[in-house]
C-alpha positions, 0 to 999 in steps of 0.5 A, spaced: 659 592 448 663 590 442 665 582 442 671 583 444 670 586 450 664 581 451 669 575 450 674 579 456 668 580 460 667 573 460 674 571 461 673 567 455 680 563 452 681 562 445 685 556 443 689 556 437 686 555 430 687 549 426 690 548 420 685 544 415 685 537 415 684 537 408 684 540 402 680 546 404 680 553 407 678 554 415 674 560 412 672 563 405 668 571 405 665 573 399 660 579 399 661 580 407 659 573 408 664 569 412 663 562 411 666 557 416 668 549 415 667 545 419 669 545 426 670 541 432 672 540 438 678 542 440 679 546 447 686 551 449 690 545 451 689 541 444 686 536 446 678 533 443 672 531 446 670 525 442 665 519 441 658 518 441 652 521 444 647 516 447 654 511 448 660 513 451 657 521 451 651 525 455 648 530 452 652 534 458 659 533 454 656 533 448 654 541 450 661 541 452 664 539 446 659 544 442 661 550 447 669 548 446 667 548 438 664 555 438 671 557 441 675 555 437 671 558 431 671 564 434 679 563 434 679 562 427 674 568 425 679 572 429 685 570 425 682 571 418 678 578 421 683 581 425 678 582 430 671 579 432 668 587 432 668 586 425 662 581 425 655 584 424 652 577 425 651 570 426 647 568 420 647 561 420 648 554 424 649 547 422 651 542 428 653 535 426 652 530 433 656 524 432 650 519 436 647 513 436 640 512 431 636 513 437 639 519 440 634 525 439 637 530 443 642 534 438 639 541 438 641 541 447 648 538 444 648 544 439 646 549 444 653 549 447 655 553 442 649 558 441 650 560 448 657 562 446 655 565 440 649 569 444 654 570 450 659 574 445 655 578 440 649 578 443 642 575 444 640 579 436 646 578 432 648 571 435 642 568 435 641 565 428 637 560 423 641 553 425 640 545 424 642 540 428 643 533 425 646 526 428 651 523 424 654 516 424 661 518 425 665 525 424 672 527 422 677 524 428 672 521 432 670 528 434 663 528 438 661 535 434 663 538 429 660 544 426 660 550 420 657 557 421 656 563 416 657 570 419 656 577 416 663 581 417 665 588 415 670 587 409 
């Protein structure tokens, strides 16, 4: 089943792709790899999930923030490629979690992103190498910021 068909089958609605918040491109494609800049947890309604894990947000809220970030990233990828069916696989993910210094459940938070990618692209092409880190602050006070590399058909 194609990624676009899975997206429809899962009833996942993609938000409007974001405009750059600074001097960068949201996605750059070089040599069959799509490098996506950091995306945040902006929903279909335009609101963001903001806050610090271990302080005013729990793991479940962080997981939802990462899930929203995945949908926003898919929207950017679809806009740039014309269709998610041009994506061969997710290659690498780096997730930043705004958290207190004692918070240690970064992987559980970023799983929200990884689960969406697995569901849309399948258990092989949708599961990538991954890192999850804590950060004392993130742009716009987002709970998470995630960047990724995808292999795409040029």
